[in-house]
N, C-alpha and C positions, 0 to 999 in steps of 0.2 A: 504494500500500500504506500503510495506517495503521501508524504506528510510534511508539514512545515511547522516545526516546533522550536528550532534554533536558527536565528537569523544573525548574520555577521554583516556589519555596516562599516566599511572603510571610509575614512574621511581625512581631509587635509585642512579643514576649517575654512576653505575658500567659499565664497558665496554660492558658486555653482555646485559644489559638492553637497550643499544642503538640499538640492533639488529632489533628492530621493526620499526625504523624510515624510512627505505626505503619503507616499506608498508604504513606507515602513510602518507608520502609525496604523493605516488601514489593514495591512497584511497581518501585523501582530495581533490586532483585535479579532480579525476573521478566524485566525487559526489558534488563538490563545497561545501565542509564541513568545519566547524571551528574545530580547534584542541585546546584542553585545556590540560595542563600538571599538574600532581598532585604528591606530595611527602608526604608520611605518616611518621611521626616522632614518633617512639616508644621510650620508656625510655631506652630500651636496644640497641638503635641504635649505630653502630660503629662510627657515627658522633661525639659522645660524648667522645670518647677516647682521643681527643685532645681539646675538648671544655668544658667538664664538670668541674665545680668548685669542687675540692676535699672536700671542707668544707660544701657543701650544695647541695640540689636537684635543678637542673636547672629548673624543671617545677614549683617549688614553688617560684623561683626567677624571677619575671616578667621581670625585666630589662635584665637579662641574656638570658631568653627565647626569648625575643623580638629581641635581637641582632642575635641570632642563626636563628630565623625565617626569619629575613631580609636577612641574608646571603644566606639562602636556596632559597628564592624568587629570589634573584639576579642570582643564578646559574640556576634556572628554566628559567628565562628570557633569559639567554645566550644560554641555550639549545634550546629554542624556536626559537631564531633568527638564530641559526646555522642549525637546522634540519627541520624547517617548513617554507615553502614559505610564504611570507608576506600576500598575500590575504587570507590565511587560518589560520593565527595566531590568537589564542584566548587568554584566560587568564591562569594564573598560580595560584596554590593553595598549601598551606602547612597545613596539619591537624595533630594534636597530638592524636595518638591512638595506643594502644598496640596490636590491632588486625588489621593489615593492610588490609587483604583481606576483612573483613567485613566492614571496613571504606570505602574502594574503592567501594565495591558493594552498600552500602547504599547511598553514595554520588552520584554515577552514576544513581541510581534509582530515588532518590529525585530530581535530576537536569535534569531528562529526557534525558539522553544521548542515542544515538542510537547504539553505539558500544564502547567497551573497547578494546584497542589494547595494548598488553603487551608481553614482551619477555618471552618465556616459560622456560628458564633456566638462572641461574646466577652462578658465581663462585666468590671465594674470599669473599669480604665483601658484596656481593649482597644478598638481601632478596628474590630475584626471583630464587629459587632453587627447585629441585624436592621435592614434598610433602609439599611445602610451599605456598606462596602467589598465584601463578598462578593456581595451582591445586585447591585450595580452592575457588578461583574466578569461575573456571569452574564448580565446584560443586554447588555453592550457588547463583551466580549472576543472577538476573532476566534480566539484560542487556546482550545482546550477547557479547561474549568474543572472540577476535581474538588473538591467541598466536602463536609465531613463534620462531624457533631456529635461532641462529646466522649463517650467511653465506648462507642464502637461499633467492633468489630474482628472481623468475621465471616469465615468461610470462604465464598468466593463459589461457589455452585453454579448459581444461576439469575439471569440478568440481565434486567431489565425495560426494554423500549424502547417507551414510549408513542408512538403514532402517530395522526395524524388522517387517514392515508392519503395525504397530500400527498407529493410527491417531496422537498420540503424536509425533512420530518420523517424521511426515510430517510437523510439525510446523516450521521447518527450511527452508522449501521450498520457501516461499515468498522472504526471504532474499537471498537465493541461486539464485533465478530467477533474482533478481535485479543485483547481482554481475555478473551473467552469461551474461546478456544483456550488461552491461557496458564493459565487456571484450570480447564480441563476442565469448563467450564460450558455450559449451554444458554441460549437466548434466548427470552423471551416477547415477541412483538409484540402489544401491546394497543391495540385500537381502542375508544375510548369515545364512545358517543352520548349527548349531553346533552339531556335533555328540555327543551322550552320550558315554563318553570315555570308560567305562567298557564294555558296550554292543558292541561297535564297535570293540573291541579287542578280542571278543569271537566268536566262530564258529556260524554262523547264526545271528550275532549281527546286530547292527544298521547300516544300509546302507543309512539312511535318509528316513524319513517317506514320503517325498514329492519329486517329480521330479523337475528339474530346471524350467520346464515350469509351473508346479503347483505353485511354489514359485513366479514366475513372475506374474502369473494370480492373486494370492492373493495380491501381491503388487499393481497391476493395479486396482483391485476392490476397495482397500482402498484409492488409489490415487484419483479415481473418486469420492469416498465419501467425501474425504477431500476437493476437489475442489468445490463440490456442496455445502458444508457447509462453505467455507472460506469467511471471511469478507473482504478479499483482492480482491474479484470479479475476481477470476481466471476463465479461460475458456479453456477446451480442444478442440482443433480444429480437425475436421475430426474424423473418427472412429478409435480409437487406436488399435494397434496390438502388439503382444508380440515381434515380430522379426523386428519391424521398429521403427523409432524415433516417439515419441509422442510430438506433438507441443502444448505448453501451452501459452496462452496470458493473460497478466495481465490487470489491469484497465486502464493502459496508452496505451494499444494497442501494447505493445512490446511482441514479440514472441520468445520463447526459445525452443530448442529441448532437449527432455529427452530420455535417453535410459535405458530400464529395464535390469538389470544384476542380476545374482544369482550364488552363489558358496556354496559349502559345505566344512566344515573344522572342525578341532578339537579345534581351538581357534578363537574366533570372532575377537579379536584385531589383531592377527597375519594375519588373512585373509584380514582385512581392510587395514592394513599397506602394505601387499604385493600387493594388488590390486592398492592402491594409488600410490605406488612407480613405478609401471609399467605403469600407465595410466594417472594420474592426477597431478595437481599442487596446488590444494586447496581442503581441506576437510571441509564439513559443517555437524555438527552432533547435534542431540538432546541429552540432558543430562538425559532423562528419556523416557522409552518406553517399550512395551512388546507386541510381536506378536506371536501367536501360531505356525504359519508355520515356522518361522525362528529359533525358539528355542534360541533366542538371547536377552539378557538383555542389551539394549543400555546404560543404566545408569552406569553399572559396567564396561563398555568398553571404554567410552569416554575419561576418564582421562588417561588411558594407551595409547590410540592412540595419544593423544596430547603430552604425555610425550616422546614418542619414535620417532615420525615423525619430520623430520627437516622442512618439508614444513608447511605453515600456516594452522592452524586448527581453524575454527570458531565453537563455541559451543553455543547452544541456550537452555535455560531452558523453557520447555513447561509450559504454564499457567495452573494452577489447575482449572479444570472445576467443578463448583458446581453441586452436584447431585440434580436432580429434586425430589421434595417432592411428 
């Protein structure tokens, strides 16, 4: 069963890093979860512009480092009391590491967090900027990552799950089902076929090897396979059809409706972004996948979608399955 009981929120105290806290508050309340805050202190931190002793290295001076760490913990505690409701307030942590993304990822995995929630962009002295901490977390973190841009706080009615039809891409589904149930939302399973650019622009070129119904059928077949193999004890109710909602029940007996969707496009990320903007308030994606019918590499698309969408995006890294000998 997918669950959200422990949430880790990295922050650098910048204005944009605070963008995630509206969702932190709602998520913690919905799932009765505890929220912990973490600050990663690299040697190149802007924090040292006013605190570093010019005659020495602060990390080698235990007394100086201790003072700085105490101040950071106090700021985290103040942040916690300001933005997280008391029943959901957890602990605060400061770690010294020059690789913030790896430090956050390793700590979240080691401490068994269910979700990392982080702002997807930062400005000024923020370490959360394009190509930096958030995108590296999306790429490497075994713990699901929710990233969100500043100024977006919607009511969630429809959740988009882009899929290339591969079983890997369906590993986000248990979490998406949990979120959908809590928000009384439905799920769109979107399969994108990407045209071969050169062939599509020539006479008699690529018009798509598969019809939209064939793409939906491929998605449905693999959805049924995933459900039959899932350790989350999912169950498809009634006989599924391509043009109707598919009802899936989890091991708690909660039922969510899923709709099969398919589009063809020249760019997978552009198609996902366009569809999400028109229909959804949350996107949940795998960071790795490959499906023959969609001609889409999920892994090369996820970071671009998270970077450009203002709405929250949850990314899940599929577990590596050991090959049978």
